[in-house]
N, C-alpha and C positions, 0 to 999 in steps of 0.2 A: 464828798459833803455832804449831799441835801437824797440823800439818799433817804438816808431816815423821815425825813417829812413828806418827799411823793407816797413811801411808804404806808402812810399811815393814812389813808386813800385811802387805793388799793381796796379797800374790805372794811366790809362794817364789824367795830366789834360785837359782837354775841350780848353782853350784856345791854347794847344799846336801842340792837332790832331784841332785846326778849325785852327791855324798859317798853318799848313802843307800842306792846302786842299788849304787852300788859296793862299800860290810858290803857291804848283802846279797851277793853274788856272790860275795866272800868268805868270808862264816860258811859256805853249802852247798859250800868245797871245802872249806877248814879243820875243818870239824864229821867229815865221813867218816873222812879223812885221819890227823883224831886219834885213832876212832873202827878204822878196819884195824891201826894201828900198837898201841895199849894189852891190847886184843883178843889179836894178833900175840905182845903176848909177853908174855898173861895165858897163852893158849897152848902155849907155850913154853919159860917156866920149868918150873924140876925140884923148885925148891921150892911151897907150894900154899901161906906167906901173900907172895909174890910174883908167884904165881896171883892170890890175893887181890884184892887191891893193884892188878894190871892190872884184872880188870875193876871192880874201885871205881871206875875213872879214866874205864871206856867211860863209866859211869853220870855223873860230872862232867864231861866232855864235851858228853854231848845236852845234859845241863841249864845248865849252861856257855850251849849254842848257842842254846837253848830264854831262852833272858837278854838274850844279844844279838842274838835277833832283835825279842822286846819290847822290844829300848833304843829299836833301830831304827820301834819302831811308834812311839815313847811319843815319841820327838825329830821325827819327823814329823807327827806330830800338836801338834807344841808350835809346829811355826814357819808350818800352813794356816791354827791356828785359830785369833785373838790370844786373849786370854788376857781373863778379865771387868772386870779394872777399868780395861783401854782404853775402855770405857762411858762412861767417868769424863771421861774428856777430852772429851766432842761435847757432856757437861753443861757446860762451862766458859768 
């Protein structure tokens, strides 16, 4: 009865693995592009507050990219490692 639940964690579906790899490629492309745009905007601005905002956005972009990679890592771990509660199903 619980074989279907246990077999769901035996392997990662190909679509999940593929989508995480594509997401990492997307992160590798969008973070440098946004950094260049924000840095260019910060350098070329005439007003000091706008320059500060441009450089602040560079730091926010780097932080967002790192958080996106952390999210991918945690999703990968969630699909490759079954939750601890699944061991209770073996006892039942």
